[in-house]
All heavy atoms as an XYZ file, in Angstrom:
730
protein
N      -6.489      2.339    -41.196
C      -5.627      1.914    -40.094
C      -6.164      0.592    -39.522
O      -7.299      0.406    -39.346
C      -5.560      2.935    -38.953
C      -4.936      2.355    -37.710
S      -4.830      3.437    -36.267
C      -5.798      4.782    -36.712
N      -5.273     -0.414    -39.444
C      -5.693     -1.707    -38.942
C      -5.281     -1.802    -37.438
O      -4.428     -1.246    -36.977
C      -4.958     -2.713    -39.784
O      -4.039     -3.465    -39.036
N      -6.273     -2.547    -36.796
C      -6.103     -2.672    -35.318
C      -5.494     -4.100    -35.003
O      -5.963     -5.102    -35.587
C      -7.509     -2.560    -34.590
C      -8.087     -1.191    -34.899
C      -7.408     -2.891    -33.125
C      -7.321     -0.029    -34.330
N      -4.422     -4.074    -34.179
C      -3.712     -5.331    -33.913
C      -4.174     -5.931    -32.561
O      -4.083     -7.113    -32.313
C      -2.253     -5.138    -33.907
C      -1.761     -4.647    -35.205
O      -2.007     -5.213    -36.246
O      -1.107     -3.462    -35.196
N      -4.587     -5.068    -31.545
C      -5.036     -5.466    -30.343
C      -6.128     -4.545    -29.796
O      -6.255     -3.370    -30.251
C      -3.840     -5.627    -29.293
C      -3.196     -4.325    -28.953
C      -3.584     -3.660    -27.736
C      -2.168     -3.785    -29.716
C      -2.899     -2.406    -27.479
C      -1.525     -2.691    -29.363
C      -1.898     -1.920    -28.228
N      -6.853     -5.050    -28.835
C      -7.944     -4.208    -28.191
C      -7.781     -4.110    -26.740
O      -7.222     -5.086    -26.061
C      -9.431     -4.776    -28.535
C      -9.695     -4.615    -29.962
C      -9.581     -6.166    -28.096
N      -8.053     -2.968    -26.191
C      -8.071     -2.668    -24.741
C      -9.447     -2.315    -24.420
O     -10.033     -1.482    -25.220
C      -6.967     -1.558    -24.374
C      -7.015     -1.216    -22.893
C      -5.606     -2.003    -24.942
N     -10.032     -2.677    -23.325
C     -11.404     -2.323    -23.034
C     -11.529     -1.006    -22.411
O     -12.423     -0.249    -22.661
C     -12.089     -3.484    -22.185
C     -12.222     -4.724    -22.984
N     -13.210     -5.017    -23.832
C     -11.404     -5.763    -23.145
C     -13.121     -6.174    -24.408
N     -11.962     -6.655    -23.915
N     -10.633     -0.695    -21.401
C     -10.803      0.523    -20.674
C      -9.406      1.118    -20.444
O      -8.424      0.411    -20.368
C     -11.452      0.389    -19.383
C     -12.792     -0.177    -19.460
C     -13.700     -0.192    -18.159
O     -13.327      0.508    -17.274
O     -14.572     -1.009    -18.134
N      -9.257      2.435    -20.357
C      -7.971      3.116    -20.204
C      -7.142      2.688    -19.065
O      -5.956      2.679    -19.039
C      -8.159      4.625    -20.147
N      -7.844      2.281    -17.983
C      -7.080      1.858    -16.824
C      -6.538      0.316    -16.883
O      -5.930     -0.144    -15.954
C      -7.990      1.919    -15.551
C      -8.180      3.386    -15.147
O      -7.283      4.233    -15.513
O      -9.212      3.807    -14.520
N      -6.991     -0.331    -17.961
C      -6.512     -1.728    -18.161
C      -4.974     -1.734    -18.301
O      -4.409     -0.784    -18.830
C      -7.171     -2.355    -19.264
C      -8.627     -2.685    -19.092
O      -9.098     -2.498    -17.911
O      -9.251     -3.082    -20.094
N      -4.337     -2.789    -17.916
C      -2.932     -2.938    -18.069
C      -2.583     -3.928    -19.152
O      -1.397     -4.135    -19.448
C      -2.361     -3.445    -16.817
O      -2.905     -4.683    -16.324
N      -3.595     -4.507    -19.935
C      -3.318     -5.457    -21.000
C      -4.162     -5.158    -22.239
O      -5.351     -4.634    -22.001
C      -3.582     -6.940    -20.483
C      -2.656     -7.289    -19.473
C      -5.108     -7.181    -20.153
N      -3.732     -5.568    -23.370
C      -4.601     -5.627    -24.606
C      -4.601     -7.074    -25.039
O      -3.817     -7.900    -24.584
N      -5.476     -7.369    -25.923
C      -5.778     -8.716    -26.392
C      -5.423     -8.654    -27.957
O      -6.070     -7.829    -28.599
C      -7.139     -9.226    -26.152
C      -7.289    -10.596    -26.788
C      -7.377     -9.397    -24.661
N      -4.554     -9.547    -28.423
C      -4.170     -9.578    -29.860
C      -5.450    -10.054    -30.646
O      -6.054    -11.155    -30.196
C      -3.011    -10.490    -29.996
N      -5.710     -9.409    -31.650
C      -6.898     -9.657    -32.503
C      -6.383    -10.065    -33.986
O      -7.306    -10.238    -34.846
C      -7.933     -8.588    -32.556
C      -8.524     -8.454    -31.214
C      -7.355     -7.300    -33.067
N      -5.132    -10.200    -34.153
C      -4.584    -10.712    -35.523
C      -3.580    -11.743    -35.230
O      -2.971    -11.815    -34.139
C      -3.931     -9.498    -36.251
C      -4.929     -8.372    -36.603
C      -2.715     -8.905    -35.464
N      -3.426    -12.594    -36.218
C      -2.491    -13.729    -36.196
C      -1.028    -13.212    -36.605
O      -0.948    -12.261    -37.411
C      -2.822    -14.856    -37.064
C      -4.153    -15.530    -36.508
C      -4.458    -16.768    -37.299
O      -3.512    -17.486    -37.771
O      -5.652    -17.155    -37.227
N      -0.064    -13.885    -36.243
C       1.251    -13.689    -36.707
C       2.067    -12.563    -36.122
O       3.029    -12.077    -36.775
N       1.639    -12.054    -34.909
C       2.456    -10.949    -34.269
C       3.876    -11.525    -33.877
O       3.982    -12.515    -33.240
C       1.730    -10.453    -33.101
C       0.365     -9.787    -33.592
C       2.554     -9.358    -32.371
C      -0.529     -9.356    -32.373
N       4.786    -10.720    -34.404
C       6.222    -11.098    -34.114
C       6.944    -10.124    -33.216
O       6.612     -8.919    -33.270
C       7.001    -11.301    -35.473
C       6.429    -12.404    -36.296
C       6.422    -13.780    -35.672
O       7.487    -14.171    -35.039
N       5.370    -14.490    -35.719
N       7.931    -10.566    -32.511
C       8.806     -9.653    -31.722
C       9.342     -8.551    -32.604
O       9.790     -8.691    -33.706
C       9.989    -10.395    -31.109
N       9.294     -7.298    -32.028
C       9.824     -6.154    -32.733
C       8.785     -5.381    -33.481
O       9.103     -4.281    -33.945
N       7.540     -5.909    -33.660
C       6.553     -5.151    -34.489
C       5.989     -4.045    -33.680
O       5.854     -4.193    -32.406
C       5.323     -6.158    -34.766
C       5.625     -7.049    -35.957
C       4.331     -7.800    -36.331
O       4.220     -8.964    -35.851
N       3.432     -7.258    -37.013
N       5.679     -3.005    -34.334
C       4.910     -1.840    -33.758
C       3.492     -2.059    -34.014
O       2.954     -2.171    -35.159
C       5.363     -0.568    -34.358
C       4.693      0.575    -33.760
C       5.292      1.183    -32.506
O       6.406      0.692    -32.088
O       4.651      1.940    -31.797
N       2.630     -2.298    -32.943
C       1.246     -2.632    -33.098
C       0.314     -1.345    -32.656
O       0.703     -0.533    -31.997
C       0.864     -3.700    -32.112
C       1.620     -5.018    -32.151
C       1.004     -5.977    -31.124
C       1.561     -5.548    -33.546
N      -0.811     -1.405    -33.396
C      -1.791     -0.387    -33.000
C      -2.929     -1.021    -32.235
O      -3.532     -2.091    -32.669
C      -2.420      0.212    -34.293
O      -1.325      0.883    -35.042
C      -3.448      1.314    -33.942
N      -3.216     -0.419    -31.171
C      -4.403     -0.886    -30.329
C      -5.526      0.110    -30.296
O      -5.279      1.337    -30.433
N      -6.762     -0.408    -30.038
C      -7.992      0.380    -29.923
C      -8.383      0.329    -28.534
O      -8.674     -0.804    -28.012
C      -8.958     -0.053    -30.831
C     -10.339      0.660    -30.708
C     -10.549      1.987    -30.577
C     -11.545      0.047    -30.801
N     -11.781      2.262    -30.518
C     -12.582      1.083    -30.656
C     -12.010     -1.280    -30.968
C     -13.848      0.866    -30.658
C     -13.400     -1.570    -31.021
C     -14.321     -0.459    -30.838
N      -8.541      1.418    -27.771
C      -9.088      1.517    -26.418
C     -10.579      1.712    -26.617
O     -10.947      2.883    -26.980
C      -8.362      2.557    -25.556
C      -8.950      2.514    -24.164
C      -6.904      2.381    -25.529
N     -11.359      0.707    -26.375
C     -12.770      0.756    -26.765
C     -13.503      1.814    -25.982
O     -14.328      2.577    -26.600
C     -13.327     -0.683    -26.554
C     -12.803     -1.663    -27.498
S     -13.202     -3.352    -26.983
C     -14.979     -3.386    -27.214
N     -13.451      1.883    -24.689
C     -14.239      2.754    -23.877
C     -13.985      4.248    -24.316
O     -14.969      5.044    -24.374
C     -13.985      2.652    -22.413
C     -14.913      3.477    -21.516
C     -14.598      3.233    -20.080
O     -13.422      3.238    -19.608
N     -15.663      3.090    -19.322
N     -12.763      4.605    -24.633
C     -12.386      6.009    -24.905
C     -12.343      6.143    -26.390
O     -12.213      7.358    -26.881
C     -11.035      6.363    -24.327
C     -11.059      6.587    -22.873
C     -11.127      5.271    -22.073
O     -10.846      4.136    -22.649
O     -11.503      5.321    -20.834
N     -12.590      5.120    -27.247
C     -12.537      5.259    -28.661
C     -11.248      5.917    -29.134
O     -11.332      6.864    -29.973
C     -13.809      5.791    -29.273
C     -13.838      5.657    -30.753
O     -13.303      4.648    -31.321
N     -14.541      6.529    -31.454
N     -10.153      5.483    -28.680
C      -8.835      6.059    -29.069
C      -7.887      4.942    -29.439
O      -8.107      3.773    -29.057
C      -8.251      7.026    -27.983
C      -7.916      6.256    -26.758
C      -7.340      7.119    -25.591
O      -7.779      8.269    -25.488
N      -6.424      6.638    -24.949
N      -6.843      5.284    -30.161
C      -5.768      4.345    -30.461
C      -4.519      4.622    -29.725
O      -4.252      5.748    -29.344
C      -5.466      4.280    -31.989
O      -5.055      5.593    -32.395
C      -6.676      3.863    -32.786
N      -3.768      3.486    -29.486
C      -2.454      3.578    -28.873
C      -1.561      2.678    -29.669
O      -1.961      1.905    -30.431
C      -2.576      3.117    -27.369
C      -3.089      1.690    -27.210
C      -3.414      4.070    -26.605
C      -2.989      1.094    -25.836
N      -0.249      2.873    -29.509
C       0.767      2.023    -30.107
C       1.563      1.326    -29.007
O       1.779      1.839    -27.982
C       1.656      2.786    -31.030
O       2.234      3.820    -30.380
C       0.842      3.363    -32.225
N       2.120      0.226    -29.466
C       3.058     -0.624    -28.555
C       3.904     -1.436    -29.392
O       3.487     -2.146    -30.335
C       2.087     -1.506    -27.630
S       3.095     -2.424    -26.441
N       5.223     -1.455    -29.122
C       6.244     -2.228    -29.718
C       6.276     -3.482    -28.894
O       6.480     -3.480    -27.735
C       7.566     -1.556    -29.878
C       8.474     -2.563    -30.706
C       9.801     -1.826    -31.010
O       9.898     -0.551    -30.967
N      10.671     -2.577    -31.489
N       6.107     -4.712    -29.541
C       6.114     -6.028    -28.752
C       7.485     -6.593    -28.714
O       8.266     -6.453    -29.763
C       5.065     -7.027    -29.338
C       3.671     -6.530    -29.089
C       5.207     -7.299    -30.744
N       7.788     -7.227    -27.718
C       9.200     -7.906    -27.555
C       9.048     -9.358    -27.661
O      10.109    -10.068    -27.574
C       9.821     -7.457    -26.295
O       9.031     -7.701    -25.187
N       7.889     -9.850    -27.791
C       7.668    -11.313    -27.862
C       6.630    -11.621    -29.013
O       5.769    -10.692    -29.260
C       7.078    -11.906    -26.612
C       7.880    -11.739    -25.395
O       9.094    -11.962    -25.482
O       7.312    -11.149    -24.416
N       6.664    -12.815    -29.592
C       5.571    -13.159    -30.458
C       4.295    -13.241    -29.585
O       4.358    -13.785    -28.492
C       5.961    -14.519    -30.965
C       7.390    -14.699    -30.709
C       7.721    -13.803    -29.562
N       3.151    -12.831    -30.101
C       1.931    -12.857    -29.318
C       0.938    -13.635    -30.161
O       0.492    -13.058    -31.185
C       1.342    -11.414    -29.103
C       2.463    -10.538    -28.478
C       0.150    -11.556    -28.093
C       2.814    -10.775    -27.028
N       0.385    -14.786    -29.731
C      -0.592    -15.495    -30.439
C      -1.959    -14.743    -30.363
O      -2.254    -14.051    -29.425
C      -0.750    -16.831    -29.669
C       0.595    -16.980    -28.854
C       0.915    -15.482    -28.619
N      -2.776    -14.921    -31.435
C      -4.022    -14.293    -31.445
C      -4.812    -14.717    -30.294
O      -4.784    -15.886    -29.809
C      -4.918    -14.631    -32.741
C      -6.096    -13.804    -32.852
C      -5.139    -16.095    -32.887
C      -6.784    -13.890    -34.174
N      -5.518    -13.829    -29.566
C      -6.332    -14.083    -28.343
C      -5.561    -13.972    -27.068
O      -6.178    -14.001    -26.070
N      -4.230    -13.825    -27.171
C      -3.461    -13.727    -26.003
C      -3.204    -12.267    -25.579
O      -3.483    -11.354    -26.459
C      -2.100    -14.443    -26.213
C      -2.193    -15.913    -26.102
N      -1.282    -16.581    -25.346
C      -2.896    -16.819    -26.774
C      -1.594    -17.976    -25.449
N      -2.563    -18.031    -26.316
N      -2.711    -12.136    -24.396
C      -2.628    -10.751    -23.867
C      -1.155    -10.216    -23.963
O      -0.218    -10.973    -23.894
C      -3.041    -10.694    -22.349
C      -4.585    -10.902    -22.209
C      -4.966    -10.963    -20.703
C      -4.750    -12.284    -20.059
N      -5.391    -13.427    -20.738
N      -1.086     -8.882    -24.126
C       0.186     -8.180    -24.110
C       0.064     -7.093    -23.112
O      -0.988     -6.478    -22.926
C       0.625     -7.665    -25.409
C      -0.290     -6.680    -26.105
C       0.570     -5.470    -26.582
C      -0.997     -7.215    -27.316
N       1.274     -6.782    -22.381
C       1.274     -5.710    -21.448
C       1.313     -4.358    -22.158
O       2.096     -4.220    -23.140
C       2.590     -5.843    -20.573
N       0.502     -3.473    -21.761
C       0.538     -2.085    -22.383
C       1.219     -1.080    -21.451
O       1.222      0.071    -21.762
C      -0.930     -1.674    -22.820
C      -1.876     -1.579    -21.671
C      -1.396     -2.499    -23.950
C      -3.201     -0.921    -21.913
N       1.732     -1.628    -20.263
C       2.563     -0.739    -19.451
C       3.431     -1.822    -18.616
O       3.166     -2.970    -18.551
C       1.674      0.104    -18.580
C       0.750     -0.673    -17.571
C      -0.070      0.278    -16.749
N      -0.835      1.220    -17.444
C      -2.078      1.074    -17.898
N      -2.735      0.003    -17.713
N      -2.679      2.054    -18.581
N       4.473     -1.227    -17.982
C       5.353     -2.081    -17.161
C       4.534     -2.561    -15.943
O       3.807     -1.743    -15.375
C       6.584     -1.309    -16.774
C       7.532     -1.101    -17.905
O       7.404     -1.621    -18.910
O       8.467     -0.245    -17.701
N       4.714     -3.816    -15.596
C       4.098     -4.382    -14.313
C       5.196     -5.040    -13.545
O       5.966     -5.810    -13.930
C       3.026     -5.486    -14.781
C       1.898     -4.952    -15.644
C       1.189     -6.058    -16.295
C       1.009     -4.091    -14.806
N       5.076     -4.821    -12.217
C       6.016     -5.371    -11.304
C       5.483     -6.574    -10.637
O       4.222     -6.779    -10.603
C       6.372     -4.318    -10.244
N       6.349     -7.432    -10.063
C       5.894     -8.566     -9.293
C       4.946     -8.202     -8.238
O       5.116     -7.224     -7.509
C       7.094     -9.342     -8.704
C       6.702    -10.623     -8.027
C       8.027    -11.335     -7.524
O       9.097    -11.098     -8.039
O       7.756    -12.223     -6.640
N       3.792     -8.883     -8.217
C       2.735     -8.599     -7.193
C       1.685     -7.658     -7.657
O       0.624     -7.544     -7.071
N       1.888     -6.943     -8.824
C       0.805     -6.033     -9.395
C      -0.429     -6.875     -9.763
O      -0.261     -7.952    -10.256
C       1.365     -5.318    -10.549
C       2.282     -4.166    -10.262
O       2.413     -3.847     -9.090
O       2.882     -3.576    -11.207
N      -1.486     -6.221     -9.736
C      -2.697     -6.834    -10.260
C      -2.749     -6.543    -11.821
O      -2.317     -5.465    -12.315
C      -3.911     -6.080     -9.715
N      -3.210     -7.523    -12.558
C      -3.433     -7.417    -13.925
C      -4.847     -6.987    -14.176
O      -5.792     -7.614    -13.732
C      -3.179     -8.748    -14.694
C      -3.441     -8.607    -16.147
C      -1.715     -9.199    -14.392
N      -5.091     -5.837    -14.839
C      -6.444     -5.305    -14.982
C      -6.941     -5.487    -16.463
O      -6.125     -5.146    -17.336
C      -6.399     -3.851    -14.700
C      -5.958     -3.573    -13.233
S      -6.926     -4.315    -11.925
C      -8.476     -3.329    -12.102
N      -8.099     -6.118    -16.629
C      -8.719     -6.198    -17.959
C     -10.267     -6.054    -17.707
O     -10.770     -6.523    -16.746
C      -8.453     -7.671    -18.459
C      -9.139     -7.883    -19.835
C      -8.788     -9.328    -20.255
C      -9.553     -9.707    -21.506
N      -9.313    -11.078    -21.835
N     -10.903     -5.305    -18.527
C     -12.275     -4.797    -18.325
C     -12.348     -4.012    -17.087
O     -13.492     -3.986    -16.386
C     -13.225     -6.068    -18.241
C     -13.114     -7.026    -19.297
C     -12.655     -8.285    -18.988
C     -13.604     -6.696    -20.660
C     -12.645     -9.236    -19.987
C     -13.490     -7.770    -21.641
C     -13.052     -8.971    -21.271
O     -12.962     -9.970    -22.313
N     -11.295     -3.392    -16.588
C     -11.247     -2.692    -15.354
C     -11.480     -3.617    -14.216
O     -12.065     -3.213    -13.129
C     -12.198     -1.379    -15.297
C     -11.709     -0.419    -14.311
O     -10.583     -0.321    -13.912
N     -12.619      0.347    -13.736
N     -11.157     -4.869    -14.326
C     -11.291     -5.898    -13.314
C     -10.025     -6.631    -13.101
O      -9.235     -6.868    -14.047
C     -12.366     -7.025    -13.752
C     -12.406     -8.201    -12.822
C     -13.682     -6.296    -13.948
N      -9.693     -6.853    -11.889
C      -8.418     -7.580    -11.449
C      -8.583     -9.053    -11.909
O      -9.352     -9.686    -11.374
C      -8.319     -7.395     -9.954
C      -6.992     -8.117     -9.407
O      -6.403     -8.880    -10.127
O      -6.715     -7.774     -8.225
N      -7.788     -9.477    -12.884
C      -7.903    -10.862    -13.408
C      -6.681    -11.733    -12.923
O      -6.718    -12.948    -13.348
C      -7.988    -10.858    -14.919
C      -6.791    -10.308    -15.572
C      -9.227    -10.145    -15.398
C      -6.626    -10.603    -17.126
N      -5.738    -11.174    -12.248
C      -4.596    -12.027    -11.725
C      -3.526    -11.159    -11.173
O      -3.603     -9.977    -11.081
N      -2.452    -11.920    -10.771
C      -1.269    -11.325    -10.097
C      -0.042    -11.623    -10.938
O       0.197    -12.774    -11.301
C      -1.187    -11.870     -8.697
C      -0.055    -11.387     -7.897
C      -0.011    -11.989     -6.454
N      -0.159    -13.392     -6.441
C       0.856    -14.267     -6.575
N       2.051    -13.806     -6.746
N       0.681    -15.577     -6.541
N       0.763    -10.622    -11.094
C       2.080    -10.715    -11.786
C       3.017    -11.441    -10.820
O       3.222    -11.143     -9.703
C       2.602     -9.339    -12.129
C       4.092     -9.439    -12.742
C       1.748     -8.562    -13.056
N       3.620    -12.578    -11.409
C       4.511    -13.359    -10.571
C       6.071    -13.128    -10.921
O       6.899    -13.642    -10.205
C       4.220    -14.908    -10.687
C       4.273    -15.373    -12.062
C       2.874    -15.147    -10.015
C       4.111    -16.834    -12.156
N       6.304    -12.415    -11.971
C       7.561    -11.895    -12.321
C       7.502    -10.629    -13.168
O       6.503    -10.542    -13.837
C       8.471    -12.966    -12.982
C       8.096    -13.372    -14.357
C       9.007    -14.536    -14.807
C       9.057    -14.584    -16.257
N       9.973    -15.595    -16.827
N       8.372     -9.746    -13.142
C       8.189     -8.396    -13.753
C       7.867     -8.568    -15.269
O       8.402     -9.539    -15.869
C       9.505     -7.743    -13.555
C      10.067     -8.292    -12.337
C       9.609     -9.823    -12.332
N       7.016     -7.795    -15.801
C       6.595     -7.781    -17.182
C       6.745     -6.376    -17.784
O       6.255     -5.484    -17.142
C       5.081     -8.234    -17.365
C       4.817     -9.624    -16.651
C       4.664     -8.262    -18.778
C       3.338     -9.928    -16.482
N       7.514     -6.281    -18.813
C       7.683     -4.986    -19.470
C       6.598     -4.746    -20.477
O       6.097     -5.662    -21.068
C       9.021     -4.981    -20.180
C      10.287     -5.128    -19.247
C      10.467     -3.774    -18.481
C      11.692     -3.934    -17.668
N      11.831     -2.821    -16.681
N       6.359     -3.444    -20.776
C       5.465     -3.085    -21.763
C       5.846     -3.765    -23.061
O       7.072     -3.838    -23.503
C       5.469     -1.538    -22.029
C       4.574     -1.071    -23.119
C       4.651      0.415    -23.266
C       3.820      0.887    -24.354
N       3.714      2.295    -24.507
N       4.871     -4.387    -23.741
C       5.076     -5.125    -24.947
C       5.381     -6.578    -24.804
O       5.437     -7.266    -25.906
N       5.435     -7.095    -23.618
C       5.660     -8.496    -23.412
C       4.403     -9.222    -23.348
O       3.284     -8.810    -23.079
C       6.474     -8.754    -22.092
C       7.978     -8.301    -22.252
C       8.727     -8.736    -20.983
O       8.134     -9.069    -19.879
O       9.930     -8.506    -20.988
N       4.442    -10.552    -23.700
C       3.372    -11.499    -23.710
C       2.951    -11.826    -22.203
O       3.860    -12.082    -21.407
C       3.849    -12.787    -24.348
C       2.843    -13.903    -24.501
N       3.143    -15.190    -24.538
C       1.409    -13.840    -24.598
C       2.063    -15.979    -24.746
N       1.056    -15.073    -24.745
N       1.656    -11.771    -21.883
C       1.210    -12.143    -20.602
C       0.517    -13.462    -20.695
O      -0.415    -13.667    -21.546
C       0.102    -11.142    -20.095
C       0.687     -9.963    -19.150
C       0.976     -8.827    -20.084
C      -0.481     -9.644    -18.225
N       0.911    -14.434    -19.930
C       0.268    -15.770    -19.887
C       0.691    -16.398    -18.614
O       1.203    -15.794    -17.695
C       0.751    -16.488    -21.182
C      -0.140    -17.560    -21.578
N      -1.539    -17.331    -21.840
C       0.024    -18.886    -21.871
C      -2.039    -18.527    -22.266
N      -1.057    -19.411    -22.200
N       0.511    -17.727    -18.588
C       0.678    -18.509    -17.362
C       2.206    -18.470    -16.850
O       2.384    -18.844    -15.644
C       0.184    -19.921    -17.459
C      -1.288    -19.953    -17.716
C       0.873    -20.681    -18.483
N       3.087    -18.092    -17.649
C       4.460    -18.092    -17.193
C       4.865    -16.803    -16.443
O       5.851    -16.821    -15.701
C       5.518    -18.110    -18.495
C       5.364    -16.979    -19.316
N       4.289    -16.815    -20.209
C       6.238    -15.884    -19.482
C       4.490    -15.645    -20.905
N       5.660    -15.133    -20.560
N       3.977    -15.787    -16.428
C       4.297    -14.626    -15.633
C       3.072    -13.910    -14.943
O       3.211    -12.975    -14.283
C       4.962    -13.504    -16.514
C       4.170    -13.214    -17.794
O       2.952    -13.496    -17.920
N       4.833    -12.554    -18.737
N       1.877    -14.703    -15.065
C       0.706    -14.217    -14.375
C       0.009    -15.435    -13.774
O       0.000    -16.522    -14.339
C      -0.241    -13.495    -15.256
C      -1.542    -13.174    -14.544
C       0.405    -12.247    -15.927
N      -0.532    -15.251    -12.466
C      -1.260    -16.278    -11.777
C      -2.593    -15.741    -11.430
O      -2.731    -14.691    -10.945
C      -0.480    -16.742    -10.565
C      -1.207    -17.876     -9.840
C      -0.092    -18.814     -9.258
C      -0.759    -19.954     -8.433
N      -1.128    -21.080     -9.257
N      -3.612    -16.597    -11.611
C      -5.010    -16.240    -11.205
C      -4.957    -16.123     -9.645
O      -4.165    -16.842     -8.965
C      -5.899    -17.319    -11.681
O      -7.266    -16.881    -11.303
C      -5.731    -18.674    -11.108
N      -5.755    -15.343     -9.154
C      -5.980    -15.241     -7.709
C      -6.899    -16.185     -7.169
O      -7.223    -16.324     -5.939
C      -6.423    -13.757     -7.351
C      -5.283    -12.760     -7.668
C      -5.672    -11.442     -7.283
C      -4.563    -10.422     -7.495
N      -4.948     -9.072     -7.182
N      -7.610    -16.957     -8.028
C      -8.597    -17.941     -7.603
C      -8.010    -19.085     -6.793
O      -8.662    -19.753     -5.970
C      -9.433    -18.467     -8.810
C     -10.261    -17.461     -9.428
C     -11.022    -18.108    -10.595
N     -11.776    -17.077    -11.282
C     -12.428    -17.368    -12.318
N     -12.458    -18.556    -12.868
N     -13.112    -16.344    -12.998
N      -6.745    -19.539     -7.186
C      -6.137    -20.749     -6.543
C      -4.891    -20.326     -5.769
O      -4.140    -19.660     -6.200
C      -5.855    -21.772     -7.655
C      -7.049    -22.305     -8.185
C      -8.042    -23.055     -7.706
C      -7.468    -21.961     -9.556
N      -9.034    -23.333     -8.674
C      -8.670    -22.602     -9.771
C      -6.967    -21.198    -10.613
C      -9.370    -22.477    -10.993
C      -7.679    -21.073    -11.817
C      -8.873    -21.766    -12.009
């Protein structure tokens, strides 16, 4: 089985793409590292390698969790399988 994205902890809300060429509609396999388990997610957007995808629905104002750490705030709703980036997430630093 090939892994398409990684998630660090079960409570994280994002995975990171580790392969190139992810296209909308693909069913991806992710590895949750802390629990050593796999999950699946159908993506609705192309996801560049190294970019994040939502592994659960997120509402405006929700915290984005990665490494079980709050890394930003959702500025518009994000559905499971969508690309997370500067168009829908804002850092809390500024």
